[in-house]
N, CA, C and O atoms as CSV, one atom per row, in Angstrom:
chain,resi,resn,atom,element,x,y,z
A,1,MET,N,N,0.850,-1.168,0.000
A,1,MET,CA,C,0.000,0.000,0.000
A,1,MET,C,C,0.893,1.227,0.000
A,1,MET,O,O,1.815,1.301,0.813
A,2,THR,N,N,0.659,2.185,-0.871
A,2,THR,CA,C,1.421,3.418,-0.917
A,2,THR,C,C,0.541,4.557,-0.446
A,2,THR,O,O,-0.499,4.841,-1.041
A,3,ASP,N,N,0.963,5.205,0.625
A,3,ASP,CA,C,0.188,6.293,1.193
A,3,ASP,C,C,0.856,7.635,0.981
A,3,ASP,O,O,0.433,8.648,1.538
A,4,HIS,N,N,1.878,7.636,0.190
A,4,HIS,CA,C,2.542,8.875,-0.169
A,4,HIS,C,C,3.182,8.671,-1.525
A,4,HIS,O,O,3.494,7.550,-1.928
A,5,VAL,N,N,3.368,9.762,-2.209
A,5,VAL,CA,C,3.999,9.724,-3.513
A,5,VAL,C,C,5.312,10.482,-3.366
A,5,VAL,O,O,5.309,11.693,-3.143
A,6,GLY,N,N,6.435,9.775,-3.491
A,6,GLY,CA,C,7.712,10.430,-3.288
A,6,GLY,C,C,7.781,10.998,-1.888
A,6,GLY,O,O,7.736,10.258,-0.906
A,7,ASP,N,N,7.890,12.316,-1.795
A,7,ASP,CA,C,8.011,12.976,-0.509
A,7,ASP,C,C,6.698,13.594,-0.037
A,7,ASP,O,O,6.697,14.405,0.889
A,8,LEU,N,N,5.581,13.222,-0.662
A,8,LEU,CA,C,4.277,13.734,-0.237
A,8,LEU,C,C,3.623,12.790,0.756
A,8,LEU,O,O,3.648,11.570,0.592
A,9,ILE,N,N,3.039,13.378,1.787
A,9,ILE,CA,C,2.202,12.647,2.731
A,9,ILE,C,C,0.771,13.074,2.425
A,9,ILE,O,O,0.487,14.267,2.318
A,10,ILE,N,N,-0.125,12.108,2.283
A,10,ILE,CA,C,-1.486,12.390,1.821
A,10,ILE,C,C,-2.514,11.796,2.782
A,10,ILE,O,O,-2.391,10.649,3.212
A,11,ILE,N,N,-3.527,12.596,3.108
A,11,ILE,CA,C,-4.692,12.127,3.872
A,11,ILE,C,C,-5.932,12.598,3.106
A,11,ILE,O,O,-6.016,13.758,2.704
A,12,ASN,N,N,-6.873,11.709,2.913
A,12,ASN,CA,C,-8.131,12.053,2.250
A,12,ASN,C,C,-9.263,12.154,3.260
A,12,ASN,O,O,-9.302,11.415,4.245
A,13,VAL,N,N,-10.175,13.069,3.006
A,13,VAL,CA,C,-11.435,13.159,3.742
A,13,VAL,C,C,-12.508,12.903,2.692
A,13,VAL,O,O,-12.705,13.715,1.789
A,14,ILE,N,N,-13.196,11.780,2.810
A,14,ILE,CA,C,-14.125,11.327,1.775
A,14,ILE,C,C,-15.562,11.370,2.297
A,14,ILE,O,O,-15.838,11.001,3.439
A,15,ALA,N,N,-16.463,11.828,1.436
A,15,ALA,CA,C,-17.885,11.844,1.790
A,15,ALA,C,C,-18.386,10.410,1.910
A,15,ALA,O,O,-17.900,9.513,1.222
A,16,LYS,N,N,-19.347,10.208,2.776
A,16,LYS,CA,C,-19.944,8.881,2.914
A,16,LYS,C,C,-20.674,8.521,1.622
A,16,LYS,O,O,-21.086,9.412,0.880
A,17,PRO,N,N,-20.840,7.224,1.343
A,17,PRO,CA,C,-21.500,6.797,0.104
A,17,PRO,C,C,-22.835,7.512,-0.109
A,17,PRO,O,O,-23.652,7.618,0.805
A,18,GLY,N,N,-23.036,7.998,-1.334
A,18,GLY,CA,C,-24.270,8.683,-1.693
A,18,GLY,C,C,-24.315,10.136,-1.262
A,18,GLY,O,O,-25.317,10.814,-1.488
A,19,GLN,N,N,-23.238,10.635,-0.639
A,19,GLN,CA,C,-23.208,12.022,-0.189
A,19,GLN,C,C,-22.064,12.769,-0.861
A,19,GLN,O,O,-21.257,12.174,-1.575
A,20,HIS,N,N,-22.001,14.071,-0.626
A,20,HIS,CA,C,-20.918,14.895,-1.155
A,20,HIS,C,C,-20.720,16.104,-0.237
A,20,HIS,O,O,-21.560,16.403,0.613
A,21,PHE,N,N,-19.606,16.781,-0.426
A,21,PHE,CA,C,-19.318,18.016,0.292
A,21,PHE,C,C,-19.659,19.145,-0.666
A,21,PHE,O,O,-19.291,19.093,-1.839
A,22,ALA,N,N,-20.357,20.163,-0.179
A,22,ALA,CA,C,-20.818,21.168,-1.128
A,22,ALA,C,C,-20.864,22.575,-0.556
A,22,ALA,O,O,-21.012,22.804,0.645
A,23,SER,N,N,-20.728,23.495,-1.490
A,23,SER,CA,C,-21.119,24.881,-1.342
A,23,SER,C,C,-20.450,25.588,-0.167
A,23,SER,O,O,-19.286,25.347,0.154
A,24,TYR,N,N,-21.212,26.453,0.449
A,24,TYR,CA,C,-20.672,27.303,1.497
A,24,TYR,C,C,-20.419,26.549,2.796
A,24,TYR,O,O,-19.595,26.983,3.601
A,25,ASP,N,N,-21.106,25.428,3.023
A,25,ASP,CA,C,-20.805,24.597,4.191
A,25,ASP,C,C,-19.376,24.061,4.071
A,25,ASP,O,O,-18.644,24.013,5.059
A,26,LEU,N,N,-18.989,23.667,2.879
A,26,LEU,CA,C,-17.636,23.184,2.622
A,26,LEU,C,C,-16.631,24.309,2.846
A,26,LEU,O,O,-15.625,24.114,3.528
A,27,LEU,N,N,-16.891,25.469,2.286
A,27,LEU,CA,C,-15.992,26.616,2.427
A,27,LEU,C,C,-15.845,27.001,3.903
A,27,LEU,O,O,-14.739,27.294,4.358
A,28,GLN,N,N,-16.933,27.001,4.639
A,28,GLN,CA,C,-16.891,27.338,6.060
A,28,GLN,C,C,-16.059,26.312,6.834
A,28,GLN,O,O,-15.263,26.688,7.696
A,29,ALA,N,N,-16.234,25.034,6.538
A,29,ALA,CA,C,-15.475,23.981,7.217
A,29,ALA,C,C,-13.980,24.116,6.930
A,29,ALA,O,O,-13.159,23.967,7.836
A,30,ILE,N,N,-13.627,24.395,5.688
A,30,ILE,CA,C,-12.207,24.569,5.334
A,30,ILE,C,C,-11.640,25.789,6.047
A,30,ILE,O,O,-10.552,25.723,6.619
A,31,SER,N,N,-12.364,26.897,6.018
A,31,SER,CA,C,-11.897,28.121,6.671
A,31,SER,C,C,-11.703,27.924,8.170
A,31,SER,O,O,-10.789,28.501,8.758
A,32,ALA,N,N,-12.553,27.115,8.788
A,32,ALA,CA,C,-12.466,26.873,10.233
A,32,ALA,C,C,-11.176,26.158,10.620
A,32,ALA,O,O,-10.777,26.206,11.784
A,33,THR,N,N,-10.519,25.502,9.678
A,33,THR,CA,C,-9.259,24.815,9.973
A,33,THR,C,C,-8.074,25.773,9.980
A,33,THR,O,O,-6.970,25.396,10.374
A,34,GLY,N,N,-8.299,27.004,9.548
A,34,GLY,CA,C,-7.206,27.968,9.456
A,34,GLY,C,C,-6.550,28.003,8.094
A,34,GLY,O,O,-5.575,28.727,7.897
A,35,MET,N,N,-7.066,27.235,7.152
A,35,MET,CA,C,-6.500,27.218,5.809
A,35,MET,C,C,-6.990,28.434,5.030
A,35,MET,O,O,-8.085,28.944,5.268
A,36,ARG,N,N,-6.156,28.888,4.096
A,36,ARG,CA,C,-6.482,30.053,3.284
A,36,ARG,C,C,-6.365,29.714,1.802
A,36,ARG,O,O,-5.490,28.956,1.384
A,37,PHE,N,N,-7.264,30.290,1.029
A,37,PHE,CA,C,-7.252,30.091,-0.422
A,37,PHE,C,C,-6.011,30.760,-0.992
A,37,PHE,O,O,-5.619,31.840,-0.550
A,38,GLY,N,N,-5.385,30.103,-1.994
A,38,GLY,CA,C,-4.161,30.683,-2.537
A,38,GLY,C,C,-3.750,30.088,-3.864
A,38,GLY,O,O,-4.585,29.774,-4.713
A,39,ALA,N,N,-2.451,29.938,-4.026
A,39,ALA,CA,C,-1.838,29.476,-5.269
A,39,ALA,C,C,-2.488,28.189,-5.758
A,39,ALA,O,O,-2.899,27.345,-4.961
A,40,MET,N,N,-2.575,28.053,-7.061
A,40,MET,CA,C,-3.129,26.883,-7.753
A,40,MET,C,C,-4.628,26.701,-7.490
A,40,MET,O,O,-5.181,25.635,-7.765
A,41,ASN,N,N,-5.285,27.737,-6.960
A,41,ASN,CA,C,-6.728,27.687,-6.661
A,41,ASN,C,C,-7.090,26.571,-5.693
A,41,ASN,O,O,-8.132,25.928,-5.817
A,42,ILE,N,N,-6.200,26.356,-4.721
A,42,ILE,CA,C,-6.464,25.397,-3.652
A,42,ILE,C,C,-6.209,26.112,-2.327
A,42,ILE,O,O,-5.845,27.288,-2.308
A,43,PHE,N,N,-6.401,25.400,-1.228
A,43,PHE,CA,C,-6.220,25.982,0.096
A,43,PHE,C,C,-4.882,25.540,0.683
A,43,PHE,O,O,-4.385,24.449,0.402
A,44,HIS,N,N,-4.311,26.427,1.512
A,44,HIS,CA,C,-3.010,26.162,2.119
A,44,HIS,C,C,-3.050,26.527,3.592
A,44,HIS,O,O,-3.747,27.456,3.999
A,45,TYR,N,N,-2.284,25.777,4.392
A,45,TYR,CA,C,-2.109,26.094,5.794
A,45,TYR,C,C,-0.692,26.612,5.939
A,45,TYR,O,O,0.272,25.922,5.606
A,46,TYR,N,N,-0.573,27.829,6.436
A,46,TYR,CA,C,0.729,28.476,6.540
A,46,TYR,C,C,1.261,28.429,7.962
A,46,TYR,O,O,0.496,28.386,8.926
A,47,SER,N,N,2.593,28.438,8.080
A,47,SER,CA,C,3.220,28.494,9.398
A,47,SER,C,C,2.777,29.763,10.101
A,47,SER,O,O,2.455,30.763,9.459
A,48,LYS,N,N,2.763,29.714,11.407
A,48,LYS,CA,C,2.294,30.849,12.206
A,48,LYS,C,C,3.389,31.879,12.464
A,48,LYS,O,O,3.109,32.945,13.013
A,49,VAL,N,N,4.618,31.584,12.081
A,49,VAL,CA,C,5.717,32.515,12.299
A,49,VAL,C,C,5.553,33.700,11.352
A,49,VAL,O,O,5.497,33.525,10.135
A,50,ALA,N,N,5.477,34.894,11.909
A,50,ALA,CA,C,5.186,36.097,11.127
A,50,ALA,C,C,6.192,36.339,9.999
A,50,ALA,O,O,5.805,36.765,8.911
A,51,MET,N,N,7.444,36.081,10.240
A,51,MET,CA,C,8.476,36.359,9.229
A,51,MET,C,C,8.578,35.254,8.187
A,51,MET,O,O,9.216,35.442,7.151
A,52,ASP,N,N,7.979,34.139,8.435
A,52,ASP,CA,C,8.177,32.966,7.589
A,52,ASP,C,C,6.827,32.398,7.153
A,52,ASP,O,O,6.262,31.547,7.840
A,53,LYS,N,N,6.311,32.858,6.028
A,53,LYS,CA,C,5.017,32.384,5.544
A,53,LYS,C,C,5.235,31.158,4.644
A,53,LYS,O,O,5.094,31.231,3.423
A,54,LYS,N,N,5.577,30.047,5.273
A,54,LYS,CA,C,5.781,28.786,4.552
A,54,LYS,C,C,4.503,27.984,4.554
A,54,LYS,O,O,3.778,27.949,5.548
A,55,THR,N,N,4.228,27.333,3.427
A,55,THR,CA,C,3.096,26.415,3.370
A,55,THR,C,C,3.486,25.128,4.080
A,55,THR,O,O,4.476,24.489,3.723
A,56,LEU,N,N,2.698,24.748,5.092
A,56,LEU,CA,C,2.968,23.501,5.796
A,56,LEU,C,C,2.270,22.335,5.113
A,56,LEU,O,O,2.829,21.243,5.014
A,57,PHE,N,N,1.034,22.571,4.638
A,57,PHE,CA,C,0.312,21.564,3.875
A,57,PHE,C,C,-0.775,22.254,3.071
A,57,PHE,O,O,-1.092,23.421,3.301
A,58,SER,N,N,-1.334,21.526,2.138
A,58,SER,CA,C,-2.342,22.092,1.239
A,58,SER,C,C,-3.535,21.167,1.133
A,58,SER,O,O,-3.480,20.010,1.551
A,59,LEU,N,N,-4.619,21.689,0.569
A,59,LEU,CA,C,-5.848,20.923,0.413
A,59,LEU,C,C,-6.415,21.178,-0.976
A,59,LEU,O,O,-6.578,22.323,-1.396
A,60,ALA,N,N,-6.711,20.092,-1.679
A,60,ALA,CA,C,-7.333,20.164,-3.001
A,60,ALA,C,C,-8.607,19.331,-2.981
A,60,ALA,O,O,-8.792,18.478,-2.113
A,61,SER,N,N,-9.472,19.586,-3.939
A,61,SER,CA,C,-10.653,18.749,-4.111
A,61,SER,C,C,-10.191,17.391,-4.625
A,61,SER,O,O,-9.283,17.317,-5.453
A,62,ALA,N,N,-10.797,16.338,-4.152
A,62,ALA,CA,C,-10.457,14.997,-4.643
A,62,ALA,C,C,-11.104,14.730,-5.995
A,62,ALA,O,O,-10.905,13.667,-6.584
A,63,THR,N,N,-11.879,15.694,-6.487
A,63,THR,CA,C,-12.507,15.611,-7.804
A,63,THR,C,C,-11.663,16.421,-8.786
A,63,THR,O,O,-11.344,17.580,-8.520
A,64,GLU,N,N,-11.303,15.821,-9.912
A,64,GLU,CA,C,-10.500,16.522,-10.919
A,64,GLU,C,C,-11.189,17.814,-11.341
A,64,GLU,O,O,-12.414,17.815,-11.463
A,65,PRO,N,N,-10.484,18.900,-11.569
A,65,PRO,CA,C,-9.030,19.035,-11.571
A,65,PRO,C,C,-8.428,19.325,-10.205
A,65,PRO,O,O,-7.225,19.568,-10.107
A,66,GLY,N,N,-9.223,19.307,-9.164
A,66,GLY,CA,C,-8.689,19.480,-7.826
A,66,GLY,C,C,-8.772,20.888,-7.273
A,66,GLY,O,O,-8.537,21.110,-6.085
A,67,GLU,N,N,-9.099,21.820,-8.112
A,67,GLU,CA,C,-9.114,23.214,-7.663
A,67,GLU,C,C,-10.507,23.679,-7.272
A,67,GLU,O,O,-11.503,22.997,-7.512
A,68,PHE,N,N,-10.551,24.852,-6.666
A,68,PHE,CA,C,-11.798,25.469,-6.223
A,68,PHE,C,C,-11.976,26.791,-6.953
A,68,PHE,O,O,-10.998,27.490,-7.217
A,69,ASP,N,N,-13.209,27.137,-7.279
A,69,ASP,CA,C,-13.533,28.433,-7.869
A,69,ASP,C,C,-14.410,29.165,-6.858
A,69,ASP,O,O,-15.608,28.899,-6.757
A,70,LEU,N,N,-13.811,30.080,-6.116
A,70,LEU,CA,C,-14.549,30.765,-5.061
A,70,LEU,C,C,-15.727,31.564,-5.610
A,70,LEU,O,O,-16.705,31.791,-4.897
A,71,ASN,N,N,-15.646,31.991,-6.866
A,71,ASN,CA,C,-16.746,32.742,-7.475
A,71,ASN,C,C,-17.958,31.862,-7.766
A,71,ASN,O,O,-19.061,32.370,-7.965
A,72,ARG,N,N,-17.758,30.552,-7.793
A,72,ARG,CA,C,-18.852,29.615,-8.076
A,72,ARG,C,C,-19.031,28.608,-6.935
A,72,ARG,O,O,-19.533,27.504,-7.147
A,73,MET,N,N,-18.625,28.988,-5.749
A,73,MET,CA,C,-18.663,28.067,-4.617
A,73,MET,C,C,-20.078,27.586,-4.320
A,73,MET,O,O,-20.256,26.459,-3.857
A,74,GLY,N,N,-21.067,28.400,-4.571
A,74,GLY,CA,C,-22.456,28.007,-4.331
A,74,GLY,C,C,-22.892,26.825,-5.179
A,74,GLY,O,O,-23.819,26.103,-4.814
A,75,ASP,N,N,-22.222,26.626,-6.315
A,75,ASP,CA,C,-22.557,25.527,-7.233
A,75,ASP,C,C,-21.585,24.361,-7.115
A,75,ASP,O,O,-21.738,23.357,-7.812
A,76,PHE,N,N,-20.596,24.478,-6.250
A,76,PHE,CA,C,-19.525,23.490,-6.181
A,76,PHE,C,C,-19.890,22.325,-5.273
A,76,PHE,O,O,-20.520,22.514,-4.233
A,77,SER,N,N,-19.495,21.122,-5.668
A,77,SER,CA,C,-19.567,19.958,-4.789
A,77,SER,C,C,-18.469,18.979,-5.182
A,77,SER,O,O,-17.992,18.984,-6.317
A,78,CYS,N,N,-18.077,18.146,-4.235
A,78,CYS,CA,C,-17.056,17.137,-4.507
A,78,CYS,C,C,-17.286,15.941,-3.589
A,78,CYS,O,O,-17.979,16.042,-2.577
A,79,LYS,N,N,-16.704,14.827,-3.955
A,79,LYS,CA,C,-16.846,13.589,-3.176
A,79,LYS,C,C,-15.790,13.472,-2.086
A,79,LYS,O,O,-15.862,12.587,-1.233
A,80,GLY,N,N,-14.807,14.374,-2.119
A,80,GLY,CA,C,-13.770,14.293,-1.107
A,80,GLY,C,C,-12.757,15.406,-1.208
A,80,GLY,O,O,-12.769,16.212,-2.139
A,81,LEU,N,N,-11.877,15.427,-0.221
A,81,LEU,CA,C,-10.806,16.414,-0.134
A,81,LEU,C,C,-9.495,15.679,0.081
A,81,LEU,O,O,-9.459,14.641,0.742
A,82,THR,N,N,-8.429,16.213,-0.472
A,82,THR,CA,C,-7.112,15.624,-0.322
A,82,THR,C,C,-6.185,16.636,0.336
A,82,THR,O,O,-5.941,17.713,-0.208
A,83,LEU,N,N,-5.675,16.285,1.502
A,83,LEU,CA,C,-4.683,17.102,2.184
A,83,LEU,C,C,-3.326,16.490,1.894
A,83,LEU,O,O,-3.175,15.268,1.924
A,84,PHE,N,N,-2.334,17.331,1.612
A,84,PHE,CA,C,-1.017,16.804,1.287
A,84,PHE,C,C,0.083,17.725,1.778
A,84,PHE,O,O,-0.078,18.944,1.850
A,85,MET,N,N,1.213,17.103,2.115
A,85,MET,CA,C,2.362,17.814,2.653
A,85,MET,C,C,3.624,17.276,2.000
A,85,MET,O,O,3.786,16.063,1.864
A,86,ASN,N,N,4.515,18.167,1.597
A,86,ASN,CA,C,5.815,17.773,1.064
A,86,ASN,C,C,6.810,17.760,2.215
A,86,ASN,O,O,7.088,18.800,2.812
A,87,LEU,N,N,7.342,16.593,2.523
A,87,LEU,CA,C,8.242,16.449,3.664
A,87,LEU,C,C,9.477,17.343,3.583
A,87,LEU,O,O,10.019,17.735,4.617
A,88,HIS,N,N,9.926,17.669,2.384
A,88,HIS,CA,C,11.137,18.472,2.230
A,88,HIS,C,C,10.864,19.966,2.283
A,88,HIS,O,O,11.798,20.764,2.195
A,89,GLN,N,N,9.616,20.359,2.422
A,89,GLN,CA,C,9.308,21.793,2.424
A,89,GLN,C,C,8.781,22.293,3.758
A,89,GLN,O,O,8.342,23.438,3.859
A,90,VAL,N,N,8.816,21.459,4.771
A,90,VAL,CA,C,8.340,21.886,6.082
A,90,VAL,C,C,9.505,21.875,7.068
A,90,VAL,O,O,10.336,20.966,7.042
A,91,PRO,N,N,9.564,22.882,7.936
A,91,PRO,CA,C,10.677,22.953,8.887
A,91,PRO,C,C,10.601,21.893,9.977
A,91,PRO,O,O,11.639,21.407,10.425
A,92,ASP,N,N,9.407,21.524,10.413
A,92,ASP,CA,C,9.231,20.528,11.476
A,92,ASP,C,C,8.165,19.543,11.004
A,92,ASP,O,O,6.969,19.821,11.096
A,93,ARG,N,N,8.602,18.400,10.502
A,93,ARG,CA,C,7.685,17.404,9.927
A,93,ARG,C,C,6.628,16.935,10.919
A,93,ARG,O,O,5.450,16.834,10.578
A,94,GLY,N,N,7.046,16.652,12.130
A,94,GLY,CA,C,6.118,16.155,13.144
A,94,GLY,C,C,5.024,17.162,13.459
A,94,GLY,O,O,3.848,16.806,13.537
A,95,GLU,N,N,5.410,18.412,13.638
A,95,GLU,CA,C,4.433,19.453,13.937
A,95,GLU,C,C,3.500,19.672,12.741
A,95,GLU,O,O,2.288,19.802,12.910
A,96,ALA,N,N,4.068,19.711,11.544
A,96,ALA,CA,C,3.245,19.926,10.338
A,96,ALA,C,C,2.254,18.767,10.163
A,96,ALA,O,O,1.094,18.992,9.818
A,97,PHE,N,N,2.705,17.538,10.398
A,97,PHE,CA,C,1.803,16.402,10.274
A,97,PHE,C,C,0.693,16.468,11.319
A,97,PHE,O,O,-0.467,16.196,11.010
A,98,ALA,N,N,1.041,16.827,12.552
A,98,ALA,CA,C,0.036,16.937,13.610
A,98,ALA,C,C,-1.022,17.971,13.234
A,98,ALA,O,O,-2.212,17.745,13.452
A,99,LEU,N,N,-0.601,19.095,12.675
A,99,LEU,CA,C,-1.543,20.129,12.240
A,99,LEU,C,C,-2.401,19.636,11.074
A,99,LEU,O,O,-3.603,19.901,11.030
A,100,MET,N,N,-1.783,18.916,10.129
A,100,MET,CA,C,-2.521,18.407,8.972
A,100,MET,C,C,-3.546,17.358,9.409
A,100,MET,O,O,-4.689,17.376,8.953
A,101,LEU,N,N,-3.138,16.456,10.284
A,101,LEU,CA,C,-4.062,15.431,10.763
A,101,LEU,C,C,-5.204,16.066,11.545
A,101,LEU,O,O,-6.356,15.653,11.408
A,102,SER,N,N,-4.896,17.058,12.358
A,102,SER,CA,C,-5.934,17.754,13.112
A,102,SER,C,C,-6.933,18.428,12.170
A,102,SER,O,O,-8.142,18.369,12.395
A,103,ALA,N,N,-6.427,19.063,11.123
A,103,ALA,CA,C,-7.313,19.698,10.132
A,103,ALA,C,C,-8.176,18.651,9.436
A,103,ALA,O,O,-9.371,18.861,9.232
A,104,ALA,N,N,-7.565,17.520,9.073
A,104,ALA,CA,C,-8.319,16.445,8.409
A,104,ALA,C,C,-9.411,15.906,9.331
A,104,ALA,O,O,-10.540,15.681,8.895
A,105,GLU,N,N,-9.074,15.698,10.608
A,105,GLU,CA,C,-10.062,15.202,11.568
A,105,GLU,C,C,-11.195,16.205,11.766
A,105,GLU,O,O,-12.363,15.828,11.863
A,106,GLN,N,N,-10.837,17.484,11.824
A,106,GLN,CA,C,-11.857,18.525,11.977
A,106,GLN,C,C,-12.777,18.572,10.759
A,106,GLN,O,O,-13.993,18.693,10.902
A,107,LEU,N,N,-12.199,18.478,9.567
A,107,LEU,CA,C,-13.009,18.463,8.341
A,107,LEU,C,C,-13.930,17.246,8.320
A,107,LEU,O,O,-15.109,17.363,7.985
A,108,ALA,N,N,-13.396,16.088,8.674
A,108,ALA,CA,C,-14.209,14.866,8.688
A,108,ALA,C,C,-15.381,15.017,9.655
A,108,ALA,O,O,-16.500,14.602,9.355
A,109,GLU,N,N,-15.119,15.605,10.799
A,109,GLU,CA,C,-16.191,15.802,11.782
A,109,GLU,C,C,-17.209,16.837,11.297
A,109,GLU,O,O,-18.415,16.592,11.329
A,110,ASP,N,N,-16.718,17.986,10.850
A,110,ASP,CA,C,-17.617,19.068,10.425
A,110,ASP,C,C,-18.454,18.696,9.204
A,110,ASP,O,O,-19.610,19.102,9.088
A,111,LEU,N,N,-17.861,17.920,8.294
A,111,LEU,CA,C,-18.545,17.565,7.043
A,111,LEU,C,C,-19.167,16.167,7.100
A,111,LEU,O,O,-19.776,15.721,6.128
A,112,ARG,N,N,-19.020,15.491,8.207
A,112,ARG,CA,C,-19.516,14.122,8.391
A,112,ARG,C,C,-18.912,13.172,7.345
A,112,ARG,O,O,-19.594,12.332,6.759
A,113,GLY,N,N,-17.616,13.346,7.144
A,113,GLY,CA,C,-16.898,12.503,6.198
A,113,GLY,C,C,-16.068,11.457,6.916
A,113,GLY,O,O,-16.165,11.294,8.132
A,114,GLU,N,N,-15.256,10.757,6.155
A,114,GLU,CA,C,-14.427,9.686,6.688
A,114,GLU,C,C,-12.974,9.910,6.288
A,114,GLU,O,O,-12.680,10.268,5.147
A,115,LEU,N,N,-12.067,9.695,7.242
A,115,LEU,CA,C,-10.638,9.796,6.943
A,115,LEU,C,C,-10.176,8.538,6.233
A,115,LEU,O,O,-10.574,7.422,6.567
A,116,GLN,N,N,-9.319,8.755,5.238
A,116,GLN,CA,C,-8.711,7.645,4.518
A,116,GLN,C,C,-7.260,7.979,4.223
A,116,GLN,O,O,-6.857,9.141,4.240
A,117,THR,N,N,-6.496,6.954,3.955
A,117,THR,CA,C,-5.101,7.135,3.576
A,117,THR,C,C,-5.032,7.688,2.150
A,117,THR,O,O,-6.048,7.845,1.473
A,118,GLY,N,N,-3.808,7.975,1.720
A,118,GLY,CA,C,-3.607,8.433,0.347
A,118,GLY,C,C,-4.051,7.416,-0.681
A,118,GLY,O,O,-4.393,7.777,-1.807
A,119,SER,N,N,-4.049,6.128,-0.301
A,119,SER,CA,C,-4.483,5.077,-1.220
A,119,SER,C,C,-5.931,4.654,-0.946
A,119,SER,O,O,-6.374,3.591,-1.381
A,120,ARG,N,N,-6.651,5.501,-0.222
A,120,ARG,CA,C,-8.084,5.348,0.064
A,120,ARG,C,C,-8.422,4.155,0.956
A,120,ARG,O,O,-9.507,3.582,0.859
A,121,GLU,N,N,-7.478,3.786,1.825
A,121,GLU,CA,C,-7.752,2.766,2.839
A,121,GLU,C,C,-8.329,3.466,4.064
A,121,GLU,O,O,-7.984,4.620,4.319
A,122,PRO,N,N,-9.191,2.809,4.828
A,122,PRO,CA,C,-9.748,3.437,6.031
A,122,PRO,C,C,-8.639,3.812,7.024
A,122,PRO,O,O,-7.674,3.072,7.211
A,123,TRP,N,N,-8.804,4.968,7.645
A,123,TRP,CA,C,-7.831,5.467,8.616
A,123,TRP,C,C,-8.039,4.765,9.955
A,123,TRP,O,O,-9.174,4.535,10.372
A,124,ASN,N,N,-6.938,4.427,10.625
A,124,ASN,CA,C,-7.022,3.841,11.969
A,124,ASN,C,C,-5.726,4.154,12.717
A,124,ASN,O,O,-4.824,4.781,12.162
A,125,ASP,N,N,-5.631,3.723,13.964
A,125,ASP,CA,C,-4.450,4.018,14.789
A,125,ASP,C,C,-3.177,3.405,14.217
A,125,ASP,O,O,-2.105,4.005,14.301
A,126,GLU,N,N,-3.291,2.212,13.636
A,126,GLU,CA,C,-2.118,1.567,13.034
A,126,GLU,C,C,-1.595,2.401,11.854
A,126,GLU,O,O,-0.387,2.585,11.703
A,127,ILE,N,N,-2.500,2.893,11.038
A,127,ILE,CA,C,-2.114,3.739,9.899
A,127,ILE,C,C,-1.459,5.027,10.408
A,127,ILE,O,O,-0.439,5.464,9.876
A,128,ARG,N,N,-2.054,5.625,11.439
A,128,ARG,CA,C,-1.468,6.848,12.012
A,128,ARG,C,C,-0.025,6.594,12.435
A,128,ARG,O,O,0.855,7.413,12.172
A,129,GLN,N,N,0.217,5.457,13.091
A,129,GLN,CA,C,1.571,5.122,13.539
A,129,GLN,C,C,2.510,4.930,12.345
A,129,GLN,O,O,3.664,5.357,12.397
A,130,GLN,N,N,2.037,4.302,11.284
A,130,GLN,CA,C,2.851,4.123,10.080
A,130,GLN,C,C,3.231,5.473,9.483
A,130,GLN,O,O,4.376,5.672,9.077
A,131,TYR,N,N,2.282,6.397,9.428
A,131,TYR,CA,C,2.567,7.740,8.919
A,131,TYR,C,C,3.609,8.418,9.800
A,131,TYR,O,O,4.560,9.007,9.286
A,132,GLN,N,N,3.444,8.343,11.118
A,132,GLN,CA,C,4.373,9.005,12.031
A,132,GLN,C,C,5.773,8.418,11.916
A,132,GLN,O,O,6.760,9.149,11.996
A,133,THR,N,N,5.867,7.107,11.731
A,133,THR,CA,C,7.165,6.472,11.534
A,133,THR,C,C,7.799,6.958,10.237
A,133,THR,O,O,8.991,7.262,10.200
A,134,ARG,N,N,7.016,7.032,9.191
A,134,ARG,CA,C,7.496,7.511,7.892
A,134,ARG,C,C,7.998,8.949,8.000
A,134,ARG,O,O,9.040,9.285,7.437
A,135,ILE,N,N,7.277,9.782,8.704
A,135,ILE,CA,C,7.635,11.196,8.840
A,135,ILE,C,C,8.905,11.359,9.667
A,135,ILE,O,O,9.703,12.258,9.402
A,136,ALA,N,N,9.099,10.502,10.661
A,136,ALA,CA,C,10.264,10.596,11.538
A,136,ALA,C,C,11.538,10.074,10.887
A,136,ALA,O,O,12.636,10.381,11.351
A,137,SER,N,N,11.411,9.290,9.819
A,137,SER,CA,C,12.595,8.690,9.198
A,137,SER,C,C,13.079,9.522,8.016
A,137,SER,O,O,12.313,10.298,7.445
A,138,PRO,N,N,14.344,9.362,7.649
A,138,PRO,CA,C,14.873,10.055,6.475
A,138,PRO,C,C,14.106,9.625,5.228
A,138,PRO,O,O,13.617,8.498,5.161
A,139,THR,N,N,13.998,10.512,4.242
A,139,THR,CA,C,13.231,10.183,3.048
A,139,THR,C,C,14.103,9.859,1.848
A,139,THR,O,O,13.620,9.236,0.902
A,140,ARG,N,N,15.320,10.242,1.848
A,140,ARG,CA,C,16.172,9.972,0.693
A,140,ARG,C,C,16.529,8.506,0.619
A,140,ARG,O,O,17.093,7.957,1.566
A,141,GLY,N,N,16.211,7.860,-0.491
A,141,GLY,CA,C,16.614,6.503,-0.762
A,141,GLY,C,C,15.834,5.417,-0.037
A,141,GLY,O,O,16.192,4.242,-0.119
A,142,GLU,N,N,14.773,5.792,0.671
A,142,GLU,CA,C,14.030,4.732,1.345
A,142,GLU,C,C,12.860,4.272,0.491
A,142,GLU,O,O,12.421,4.981,-0.415
A,143,ALA,N,N,12.368,3.098,0.784
A,143,ALA,CA,C,11.233,2.568,0.036
A,143,ALA,C,C,10.016,3.440,0.232
A,143,ALA,O,O,9.837,4.026,1.299
A,144,ASN,N,N,9.184,3.533,-0.773
A,144,ASN,CA,C,7.996,4.382,-0.730
A,144,ASN,C,C,6.754,3.622,-0.338
A,144,ASN,O,O,5.714,3.767,-0.979
A,145,THR,N,N,6.838,2.819,0.695
A,145,THR,CA,C,5.644,2.134,1.174
A,145,THR,C,C,5.499,2.397,2.660
A,145,THR,O,O,6.482,2.489,3.395
A,146,VAL,N,N,4.265,2.516,3.078
A,146,VAL,CA,C,3.965,2.703,4.497
A,146,VAL,C,C,3.004,1.609,4.893
A,146,VAL,O,O,2.589,1.541,6.050
């Protein structure tokens, strides 16, 4: 099972069967996580350090092409959301992952969705531990399986 692509760590928040995430309820839930709309027409979570506005992780729609159009948000819906983090672009991997997982859990709760791995397997404590082990280990030259 691959839950990351190269140096990306991925968590999905998927709507329950027969449901979807839509409109301003979706926008409100995303905004409540502290994420802001930005580059590539997706949402980003930035570090809190005033001098250092680094993206810690990002969120795209799990529906192609993955972007959001804020001008048409009232008509927008998707079957899921994908949160992702590049391990080489965050100053503290553990902290960034904790923030990303917290945002994913909050979105799942607010939108009544389900957490899944990057390969769409159900999320559980064992998976969380695998992700944390992956994040704590060096990424250069290691196998890409979790």
